[in-house]
C-alpha angles and dihedrals in degrees: 000000000000125000116192122206105193117215093337091169090062106023100061109099127145100021099315090132081082092066091052090051092049091053092046094050095042100046103021128245092267090064094052127097106199104196112198124203130288090027116103114248118259092232089074085071091046100235102120132083103209132020124199128186127171136199122296142181115285091246089059092050089060093048092050093049091050090051096045105035096093089048094055092115092054089052093052091045090056091052092049090047088059102251109164115242134179117187117179135191115355092344083088090062089068093071095052128090099260146345110225118195108204108241089004136067132312116232122206114239130207092268096221091130125036100240133105126213118226113199119200105179118218090017097101124176118207123184147130113254123203116194148153132244106193097312095329113107113221135182135199144159125254115209110158145119092215138089130190125235135172116060091338094155099052096096103028122190103181136026107223117226099171127014128023134310129224089297135358093265098060136051098211129095131207131352134275130187118167102312097343112109122183129174138166089218121109135187091123082289099210090048095050094047110046096163090057091044091054089051091047094050091050088062089072095039104269112136100162128107124278118248108270089004097162092050092047092050093049092049091049091051092049091047089052093050092048091048095049092048090054101036108014096115092053101047124087102232115037092146091053090051092050091050090049092051090050091052090047091051089053090054092050092047090051090051092050092051092054094055 
């Protein structure tokens, strides 16, 4: 099993070192492929099981696009083959049609998904987003000065319950195509949402526990309780969240009994 962390020395903003640590502790360093810039990612050759990339400075976005653009077909082939990807923060912007900097240049994206990124520097949006993936509640933090236009809702990843979607006109967040998952949300997202992470890792055949799984589940349950106490009357699915917390408590109780 091979887990690729793409440009982890550059794509690690806003706490995403935590995701790299989760992957290292869960799978073991010997299972990691740490691809450093300007190397081409291993997934272009199709011999990895899971690919992770986190958020990066805008200048690095442009360097990555210049390096990858001629390999766009190999990227899409890996998605169609079923390779599992998780791109967080502005790593997701790479796979859209363009990144347009208001009053500056427009950079061509990889055009794998039909959305455009509009970047208004110094106009940052910060919020907590509560959402659903299938029936799994997830939560993340939005901290960005971008919005996404075009057909941003064509390949939705998350259904937003509280907070904003990819733009004010839609209530979905992120993109999903086969096993490619991209979201602007941070947290780090995979650390904040261990139940989703366990589901995601099963897509490439991993059925073991997460590193620090019990602690992550307890933190998620407490975060859910705090969120519902603060915003429960405003969100769309409080009953679903309560049922989820009950299920999560049963899992934790079962773990405690086995110790």
